C-alpha positions as CSV (number, residue, x, y, z in Angstrom):
1,M,-14.4,5.8,-2.7
2,L,-11.6,4.9,0.0
3,S,-9.8,7.5,2.0
4,D,-6.2,7.6,2.2
5,I,-5.9,5.6,5.5
6,E,-8.0,3.0,4.4
7,I,-6.3,2.5,1.4
8,A,-3.2,1.9,3.2
9,Q,-4.5,0.3,5.9
10,R,-5.6,-2.6,3.1
11,A,-2.2,-2.6,1.8
12,K,0.1,-6.1,2.5
13,P,3.7,-4.3,2.4
14,L,6.8,-5.9,1.8
15,P,9.3,-7.0,5.2
16,I,11.4,-3.9,4.8
17,S,14.3,-6.4,4.5
18,E,12.8,-7.0,1.0
19,I,12.9,-3.2,0.6
20,A,16.5,-2.6,1.5
21,R,17.5,-5.4,-1.1
22,R,15.6,-3.9,-3.9
23,A,17.2,-0.8,-3.0
24,G,20.8,-2.4,-3.1
25,L,21.5,-1.7,0.1
26,E,23.7,-4.3,1.6
27,E,22.9,-6.3,5.2
28,D,25.1,-4.3,7.4
29,E,23.7,-1.1,6.0
30,W,20.6,-1.3,7.9
31,E,18.7,-1.3,10.8
32,E,14.9,-2.4,11.1
33,W,13.2,-0.3,12.9
34,G,9.9,-2.1,13.2
35,R,9.0,-4.4,10.7
36,Y,8.2,-1.7,7.7
37,R,10.7,0.8,9.1
38,A,14.2,0.8,8.9
39,K,17.6,3.6,9.5
40,V,20.2,3.4,7.1
41,S,24.0,3.5,7.8
42,L,26.4,6.4,6.6
43,K,28.8,3.9,5.5
44,V,26.6,3.9,2.5
45,L,27.7,7.1,1.3
46,D,31.1,6.1,1.4
47,R,30.6,2.8,-0.3
48,L,28.9,4.6,-3.0
49,K,31.8,6.7,-3.6
50,G,32.7,6.7,-7.4
51,E,30.0,4.8,-8.3
52,K,27.9,6.3,-11.2
53,K,25.0,8.5,-10.2
54,G,21.0,8.1,-11.2
55,K,19.1,11.2,-12.7
56,L,17.8,13.1,-10.1
57,I,14.2,15.0,-10.9
58,L,13.1,17.2,-8.8
59,V,8.7,17.7,-8.4
60,T,7.6,21.0,-8.2
61,T,4.4,23.0,-8.5
62,I,2.3,26.5,-9.3
63,N,1.5,28.9,-6.2
64,P,-0.6,25.9,-3.9
65,T,-4.0,26.4,-3.3
66,P,-7.0,25.3,-0.5
67,A,-8.0,23.0,-3.7
68,G,-4.5,20.9,-3.2
69,E,-1.8,20.0,-6.2
70,G,-0.8,16.7,-5.2
71,K,3.0,16.9,-5.4
72,T,3.9,14.4,-3.2
73,T,1.1,12.3,-4.6
74,T,2.9,13.0,-8.1
75,T,6.4,12.4,-6.4
76,I,5.3,8.8,-5.3
77,G,3.4,7.9,-8.3
78,L,5.9,8.8,-10.6
79,A,8.7,6.8,-8.5
80,Q,6.4,3.7,-9.0
81,A,5.8,4.2,-12.9
82,L,9.7,4.2,-13.3
83,Y,9.8,1.4,-11.3
84,K,6.9,-0.5,-14.0
85,L,9.0,0.7,-16.7
86,G,11.9,-1.5,-15.0
87,Y,14.1,1.1,-13.7
88,R,15.7,1.0,-10.6
89,A,14.1,4.0,-9.3
90,M,13.7,5.6,-5.5
91,M,12.0,8.7,-4.2
92,G,12.9,11.2,-1.0
93,I,10.1,13.4,0.5
94,R,10.1,15.1,4.2
95,E,8.6,13.2,6.9
96,P,4.9,15.4,8.0
97,S,4.9,18.0,11.2
98,L,2.7,17.4,13.4
99,G,1.5,20.8,13.5
100,P,-0.2,20.6,10.5
101,V,-1.1,16.9,10.2
102,F,-3.4,17.7,13.3
103,G,-4.2,21.2,11.9
104,I,-5.3,21.9,8.9
105,K,-2.5,21.0,5.4
106,G,-2.8,17.2,6.5
107,G,0.0,15.1,6.6
108,A,2.8,14.6,4.0
109,A,2.7,11.0,2.9
110,G,1.2,11.1,-0.6
111,G,-2.6,9.9,-1.3
112,G,-4.6,7.3,-3.0
113,Y,-2.9,4.6,-4.5
114,S,0.6,7.2,-4.3
115,Q,1.4,6.7,-0.9
116,V,4.2,5.7,1.0
117,I,3.4,3.1,3.6
118,P,3.5,2.6,7.2
119,M,1.3,5.8,6.8
120,E,-0.2,6.6,10.0
121,D,3.8,5.9,11.7
122,I,5.0,8.4,8.8
123,N,2.3,11.2,9.7
124,L,2.8,10.3,13.5
125,H,5.7,9.6,15.6
126,F,7.8,7.9,12.9
127,T,11.0,7.1,14.2
128,G,11.2,10.1,16.6
129,D,13.5,12.2,14.3
130,M,11.5,15.1,15.0
131,H,11.2,15.1,18.9
132,A,15.3,14.6,18.8
133,I,15.6,17.8,16.4
134,T,13.0,19.2,19.0
135,S,15.4,17.9,21.7
136,A,18.5,18.9,20.4
137,H,17.3,23.0,19.8
138,N,15.7,23.0,23.5
139,L,18.6,21.6,24.8
140,L,20.8,24.7,23.4
141,A,17.8,26.6,24.8
142,A,17.8,25.1,28.2
143,M,22.2,25.1,28.1
144,L,21.7,28.9,27.3
145,N,19.8,30.2,30.1
146,N,21.5,27.9,32.5
147,H,24.6,29.4,31.9
148,M,23.2,32.7,32.5
149,H,21.5,31.6,36.1
150,H,24.8,30.2,37.0
151,G,27.1,33.3,37.1
152,N,27.1,34.3,32.8
153,E,30.5,33.4,32.6
154,L,30.1,34.8,28.8
155,E,28.4,37.7,29.5
156,I,25.4,37.0,27.9
157,D,22.9,39.8,26.9
158,P,19.6,39.1,28.5
159,R,18.4,41.6,25.5
160,R,20.1,39.9,22.7
161,I,19.9,36.7,22.6
162,Y,18.4,34.8,19.3
163,W,17.7,31.0,20.6
164,H,14.5,30.5,21.4
165,R,12.1,27.4,21.7
166,V,10.5,24.6,19.6
167,M,7.8,22.0,19.5
168,D,6.3,20.5,17.2
169,M,2.3,21.1,17.3
170,N,1.0,24.5,16.4
171,D,0.1,26.1,19.3
172,R,-0.3,30.3,19.0
173,A,-0.1,30.8,22.6
174,L,3.1,30.1,22.5
175,R,4.1,32.3,19.9
176,N,5.2,34.9,22.5
177,I,6.0,33.8,26.3
178,V,7.5,35.7,29.3
179,I,10.0,33.0,31.1
180,G,12.2,32.6,34.4
181,L,9.5,34.2,36.7
182,G,8.9,33.4,40.1
183,G,12.2,34.3,41.8
184,P,15.7,33.9,41.8
185,V,15.9,30.0,42.3
186,H,13.6,30.2,38.7
187,G,16.3,31.3,36.6
188,V,16.5,34.9,34.9
189,P,13.3,36.7,33.6
190,Q,13.5,37.0,29.9
191,E,11.0,37.1,27.2
192,D,11.1,33.7,24.8
193,H,8.8,32.7,21.6
194,F,8.5,29.1,20.3
195,D,8.3,28.0,16.6
196,I,7.4,25.0,15.4
197,T,10.1,22.2,14.9
198,P,10.6,22.7,11.1
199,A,11.6,26.2,11.8
200,S,14.3,24.9,13.8
201,E,17.7,25.7,12.6
202,I,19.0,22.4,13.6
203,M,16.3,20.9,11.4
204,A,17.5,23.0,8.6
205,I,21.2,22.1,9.5
206,L,20.1,18.5,9.3
207,C,19.0,18.9,6.0
208,L,22.3,20.1,4.5
209,A,24.4,18.0,6.7
210,T,27.0,15.9,4.2
211,S,28.4,14.0,6.8
212,F,28.1,13.5,10.4
213,Q,31.6,15.4,11.1
214,D,29.8,18.1,9.3
215,L,26.4,17.9,11.2
216,K,28.5,18.6,14.3
217,E,30.2,21.4,12.5
218,R,27.7,23.3,11.6
219,L,25.6,23.1,15.4
220,S,29.4,24.5,17.2
221,R,28.4,27.8,14.4
222,I,24.7,28.5,15.8
223,V,24.5,31.9,17.1
224,V,22.7,32.1,20.5
225,A,22.9,35.3,22.0
226,Q,25.2,38.5,21.8
227,N,27.4,39.3,25.0
228,K,27.5,42.5,26.9
229,R,30.5,43.2,24.0
230,G,28.1,42.6,20.9
231,E,30.0,39.5,20.1
232,Y,28.2,36.7,19.2
233,V,27.9,33.7,21.1
234,T,27.6,30.0,19.9
235,A,26.9,26.8,20.8
236,S,30.6,26.0,20.7
237,D,30.6,28.7,23.3
238,L,28.1,26.9,25.7
239,K,29.9,23.5,25.3
240,A,26.5,21.9,24.1
241,V,27.8,20.4,20.6
242,G,28.3,17.2,22.3
243,A,25.4,16.6,23.3
244,M,22.8,17.7,20.8
245,A,24.8,15.4,18.6
246,L,24.3,12.9,20.7
247,L,20.7,13.3,20.8
248,L,20.9,13.9,17.1
249,K,23.0,10.5,16.5
250,D,20.1,8.7,15.0
251,A,17.7,11.0,13.5
252,I,20.9,12.1,11.1
253,R,20.4,8.6,9.5
254,P,17.7,7.9,6.6
255,N,14.7,6.6,7.0
256,L,13.6,3.7,4.8
257,V,10.1,3.0,3.9
258,Q,8.3,1.6,0.9
259,S,5.3,2.6,-1.1
260,L,2.4,1.0,-2.0
261,E,3.7,-0.5,-4.8
262,G,6.8,-1.7,-2.9
263,V,9.5,1.4,-4.3
264,P,12.1,2.0,-2.2
265,A,11.4,5.3,-0.4
266,F,13.8,8.0,2.0
267,V,11.8,10.0,4.4
268,H,13.7,12.3,6.0
269,G,14.0,15.8,7.7
270,G,10.8,17.9,7.0
271,P,11.5,22.1,6.7
272,F,8.9,24.3,5.8
273,A,9.6,26.1,2.4
274,N,7.7,28.6,3.3
275,I,9.9,29.7,6.4
276,A,13.4,27.7,6.0
277,H,14.8,25.8,2.4
278,G,11.7,22.8,2.4
279,T,13.6,19.7,1.1
280,S,14.7,16.9,2.6
281,T,17.9,15.7,3.2
282,I,21.2,16.0,1.3
283,I,22.4,12.4,2.7
284,S,19.3,10.6,1.6
285,T,19.9,12.0,-1.9
286,K,22.8,11.6,-2.3
287,M,22.1,8.0,-0.9
288,G,19.6,7.5,-3.2
289,L,21.5,8.8,-6.7
290,G,23.7,6.2,-5.9
291,L,21.7,3.5,-5.3
292,S,19.4,3.8,-8.6
293,D,18.9,5.0,-12.0
294,Y,16.0,7.9,-11.4
295,F,15.7,9.5,-7.7
296,V,12.2,11.4,-7.4
297,T,11.9,13.6,-4.6
298,E,10.0,17.2,-4.3
299,A,11.2,20.8,-2.9
300,G,8.6,22.6,-0.7
301,F,5.6,24.8,-1.8
302,G,6.0,26.5,-5.6
303,S,8.8,26.7,-7.5
304,D,9.5,30.2,-6.1
305,L,10.1,28.7,-2.4
306,G,11.2,25.4,-2.1
307,A,12.6,24.6,-5.8
308,E,14.4,28.2,-5.6
309,K,15.9,27.2,-2.7
310,F,16.6,23.9,-4.2
311,F,18.4,25.4,-7.0
312,N,20.3,27.7,-5.1
313,I,21.4,26.5,-1.5
314,V,21.1,23.1,-1.7
315,S,22.7,21.8,-4.7
316,R,25.5,24.1,-3.5
317,I,26.0,22.2,-0.6
318,G,25.3,18.6,-2.3
319,G,27.5,19.0,-5.1
320,F,24.2,17.8,-7.5
321,S,21.6,19.5,-9.0
322,P,18.4,18.0,-11.0
323,D,18.3,16.5,-14.2
324,L,15.2,17.3,-15.2
325,V,11.9,19.1,-13.2
326,V,8.6,17.8,-12.4
327,M,5.8,20.7,-12.5
328,V,2.7,19.2,-11.3
329,V,-0.4,21.5,-12.2
330,T,-4.5,20.7,-11.7
331,A,-6.9,22.4,-13.6
332,R,-9.3,23.1,-10.2
333,A,-5.8,25.1,-9.5
334,L,-5.8,27.1,-12.4
335,K,-9.3,28.2,-11.7
336,F,-8.5,29.1,-8.2
337,H,-5.6,31.5,-9.7
338,G,-8.1,32.8,-12.1
339,G,-10.2,33.8,-9.6
340,V,-12.7,31.1,-8.8
341,P,-13.4,30.6,-5.1
342,K,-12.9,27.6,-3.3
343,D,-16.8,26.6,-3.3
344,R,-17.3,26.7,-7.2
345,L,-14.2,25.0,-8.2
346,M,-15.6,21.8,-9.4
347,E,-17.8,23.7,-11.6
348,K,-16.6,24.1,-15.5
349,N,-14.8,27.5,-16.4
350,V,-12.6,27.5,-19.0
351,E,-12.1,31.1,-19.2
352,A,-10.9,31.0,-15.5
353,V,-8.4,28.1,-16.8
354,K,-6.9,30.7,-18.9
355,K,-6.3,33.4,-16.7
356,G,-4.8,30.5,-14.0
357,C,-2.4,30.1,-17.1
358,A,-0.6,32.8,-16.4
359,N,0.7,31.6,-12.7
360,L,1.9,28.5,-14.5
361,S,3.7,30.6,-17.3
362,R,5.2,32.3,-14.3
363,H,7.0,29.4,-12.6
364,L,7.8,27.4,-16.2
365,D,10.0,30.7,-16.6
366,I,11.4,30.6,-12.8
367,V,12.8,27.1,-13.8
368,H,13.9,27.9,-17.4
369,K,16.1,30.7,-15.6
370,F,18.2,27.7,-13.9
371,G,18.8,26.3,-17.3
372,L,16.8,23.2,-16.5
373,P,14.3,21.1,-18.4
374,V,10.6,20.5,-17.5
375,V,7.9,18.5,-17.7
376,V,4.2,19.4,-16.8
377,A,2.4,16.7,-15.0
378,I,-1.6,17.8,-15.6
379,N,-2.5,16.0,-12.4
380,L,-6.6,14.4,-12.8
381,F,-9.1,14.8,-10.3
382,E,-12.5,12.9,-10.2
383,G,-14.8,15.7,-12.2
384,D,-12.3,17.4,-14.1
385,H,-13.7,19.1,-17.2
386,P,-12.3,17.6,-20.6
387,E,-12.3,21.4,-21.8
388,E,-10.4,22.1,-19.2
389,I,-8.2,19.7,-19.6
390,E,-7.5,20.4,-22.8
391,V,-7.1,24.3,-23.1
392,I,-3.9,23.3,-20.5
393,E,-2.5,21.0,-23.0
394,K,-2.9,23.6,-26.0
395,R,-1.2,26.7,-23.9
396,L,1.6,23.9,-23.1
397,Q,1.3,22.5,-26.8
398,D,2.0,26.6,-28.1
399,A,4.3,27.4,-25.6
400,G,6.6,24.1,-26.7
401,V,6.5,22.6,-23.2
402,P,6.4,18.7,-22.7
403,Y,3.8,17.7,-20.9
404,A,1.5,14.5,-19.5
405,R,-1.4,13.4,-18.0
406,S,-1.2,11.8,-14.7
407,D,-3.6,9.8,-12.7
408,V,-1.7,8.5,-9.9
409,H,-4.1,9.3,-7.9
410,R,-6.9,6.6,-8.8
411,K,-4.4,4.3,-10.4
412,G,-0.8,4.0,-8.7
413,G,1.9,3.6,-11.4
414,E,0.0,2.9,-13.8
415,G,-1.3,6.1,-13.8
416,G,1.8,8.4,-14.2
417,I,3.0,5.6,-17.0
418,E,2.6,8.4,-19.6
419,L,4.2,11.0,-17.0
420,A,7.3,8.6,-16.5
421,K,7.9,7.8,-20.6
422,K,7.8,11.6,-21.1
423,V,10.4,12.4,-18.4
424,V,12.7,9.6,-19.4
425,E,12.5,11.3,-23.3
426,T,12.9,14.5,-22.0
427,I,15.6,14.1,-19.4
428,D,18.6,14.5,-21.6
429,C,18.8,17.4,-23.3
430,S,21.8,18.6,-24.8
431,T,20.8,22.3,-24.9
432,C,20.3,22.4,-21.0
433,S,22.8,23.7,-18.4
434,F,22.4,24.3,-15.0
435,S,23.5,27.1,-12.8
436,P,22.2,29.0,-9.6
437,L,21.0,32.5,-10.0
438,Y,23.5,34.3,-8.4
439,P,27.3,34.5,-7.2
440,L,27.7,34.3,-3.4
441,E,29.9,36.7,-3.4
442,L,27.3,39.2,-4.4
443,P,26.0,41.9,-1.7
444,I,23.1,40.5,0.6
445,K,20.9,43.0,-0.6
446,E,21.8,42.2,-4.2
447,K,21.3,38.8,-4.1
448,I,17.5,39.3,-2.3
449,G,17.1,41.7,-5.2
450,I,17.7,39.1,-8.1
451,I,15.4,36.7,-6.0
452,A,12.8,39.1,-5.8
453,S,12.9,40.2,-9.9
454,Q,13.9,37.4,-11.6
455,V,11.7,35.1,-9.8
456,Y,9.1,36.7,-7.9
457,G,8.7,39.3,-10.8
458,A,8.9,42.1,-8.7
459,S,9.5,45.5,-9.6
460,R,11.5,46.7,-6.0
461,V,12.6,45.8,-2.7
462,V,11.8,47.6,0.2
463,Y,13.4,47.2,3.6
464,S,12.7,48.2,7.2
465,V,15.4,50.1,9.0
466,K,15.4,47.0,11.3
467,A,16.5,44.8,8.3
468,E,19.2,47.6,7.0
469,R,21.0,47.6,10.3
470,A,21.2,43.6,10.3
471,I,22.5,43.2,6.5
472,E,24.5,46.0,7.2
473,E,25.8,43.9,10.7
474,Y,26.0,40.7,9.2
475,E,28.3,41.4,6.1
476,G,30.6,43.1,9.1
477,R,30.9,40.3,10.9
478,G,31.8,37.8,7.6
479,Y,28.5,36.3,6.5
480,K,28.2,38.3,3.1
481,E,28.9,35.6,1.1
482,L,25.6,33.0,2.7
483,P,23.1,32.2,0.2
484,I,19.5,34.0,0.5
485,C,17.0,31.9,2.4
486,M,13.3,33.7,1.9
487,V,10.7,33.9,3.9
488,K,7.5,34.0,2.2
489,T,4.1,33.3,1.3
490,Q,3.5,30.1,-0.6
491,Y,0.3,31.3,-2.0
492,S,1.4,34.2,-4.1
493,L,4.5,35.0,-6.0
494,S,4.2,38.3,-4.0
495,D,4.8,38.8,-0.5
496,D,0.5,38.8,0.1
497,P,-1.8,35.7,0.1
498,K,-4.1,37.6,-1.9
499,K,-2.3,38.2,-4.8
500,L,-3.1,35.2,-7.0
501,G,-2.1,34.3,-10.6
502,A,1.1,36.7,-11.9
503,P,0.6,39.7,-10.1
504,K,3.0,42.8,-11.9
505,S,4.4,46.2,-10.5
506,F,4.4,44.6,-6.9
507,K,7.5,45.3,-4.3
508,I,9.0,43.4,-1.9
509,N,8.7,43.6,1.7
510,I,11.4,42.7,4.0
511,Q,10.3,43.3,7.7
512,E,13.5,42.3,9.3
513,V,16.4,39.8,8.3
514,R,18.1,36.8,10.7
515,L,20.8,34.9,10.9
516,A,21.6,31.0,10.5
517,A,25.0,30.8,10.7
518,G,25.1,26.7,11.3
519,A,22.5,26.0,8.4
520,G,24.5,28.3,6.3
521,F,22.3,30.8,4.8
522,I,20.4,34.3,5.5
523,L,16.8,34.4,6.3
524,P,15.1,37.8,4.8
525,Y,11.4,37.5,6.6
526,T,8.9,39.2,3.7
527,G,5.4,40.3,4.7
528,T,3.4,38.5,7.6
529,I,4.9,35.7,7.7
530,T,4.5,33.6,11.5
531,T,7.0,30.6,12.4
532,M,4.5,29.7,14.9
533,P,1.2,28.3,13.1
534,G,-1.7,28.3,14.8
535,L,-5.0,25.3,14.7
536,P,-8.1,26.4,12.5
537,K,-11.4,27.0,14.1
538,R,-11.8,23.3,13.2
539,P,-8.4,21.3,13.2
540,A,-8.3,17.8,11.6
541,A,-7.7,16.2,15.2
542,E,-11.5,16.5,15.8
543,N,-11.9,14.0,13.8
544,M,-9.5,11.0,15.0
545,D,-9.8,8.7,17.1
546,I,-8.3,5.1,17.6
547,D,-10.2,1.8,19.0
548,E,-8.8,-0.9,21.4
549,E,-7.6,-2.9,18.6
550,G,-5.2,0.0,17.3
551,R,-6.8,0.8,14.5
552,I,-6.6,4.7,13.4
553,V,-9.6,6.7,11.6
554,G,-9.6,9.9,10.7
555,L,-6.2,10.5,9.7
556,F,-6.6,11.5,6.5
């Protein structure tokens, strides 16, 4: 059996010029970034204004498990299947972060015969967008510290600095540090922290910006600190916006690549869904909707995180909403939620599948609360037991939920034909009407409470004193009407990763609440969440190498 990278290396990609033509781009609307990559001009958005928009399909899943559910693979495979059926299909996925690539999670380019290529480039430095975001973020941090070193005209309080540093790598040693040591010539001593680049507010800003001007306006609103009078100090106050925008001038342009079957794909932006909003860029989504009949995109982790944020945050800002949701599920994942340990997931256990279906039911209920039609993709894996698949299908039949088997990992687009046909059949729903879950004018705590109860199923929300004070401050400063971007574990509907399945009568603990004024949302932190992951005991990096001819091995 070939590995993902072996399959990708044996592929014969089309020239990027052909992919641009298939996408419907004109000659002056894209720029080669190597033979198989391109940057797409923002002027495409102007050309597409007033054009008929395609259908938007959002792919999500249940609470993820160590076995993997194949959400990105399904996204790519479904787009390939729609293309095989003769539709103008495109897809939009997020760019991988180097931290998970070299850590444990792996890349984000799909798998098997449903991948986007060039896979090695996408999973490594790609077009440099991650580095541009990292540099723009750290430039603002440097200008902040430099301002304090040279007289501190803004009277920034070193005890109330909110803007720290980022890097696109898992490095737990940088979570808490002290900078500015070595005497006056080296700056002002202060405590500092590192986050991973996907957690940067600039990453969120890039993904939520609707134009280059909107990008600059959002950058200007970033709150970096307080001064000694308690007033907020912004990136605009530090005169950093122009230089930051300069660093992001190419990163804001969507990246065009292709799937193994030559279907055009945007890979653009990479926020995590457990510590940010978890979707690719609004700009690439708008382009895709204007260029295709069906645009397939994904939201990070389960519907309680990425999909909820797509519905409540991204759809509001982007002015669009999904026409249909595909919920990816596997027998292995349901067994895990049914109490089967990871090392025994290959064993047949029909009762565990039945028990695990409670998690699936809760996620389907989440999607239905937003008024959207949903199709369940039963993602098949080698070694699946027919009796377990039949149990899943029987549950869905009894609930009246449309479904289809999907074998896109082994068969590419051909393995997604059944799913694609079911999507096309279901997507025009006369009784469905999308609506966000809460109005923005509600108080912050009420919006948090609605997400906790209606999405997670929590019985109550408990706030720390620190969180209560932060909410009071943000509402007092005029940020009450921002949407909520919850920071929560992806492994459970609760804030406890050990509570699998469909927990009941639990509380959500809000430890602190942060403001992302530039991105335009409030971040309540639940449970124990770190914004700088660490490497595992056996990082994936140990298995990677490259030979003298440039051939990469061990990259999935």
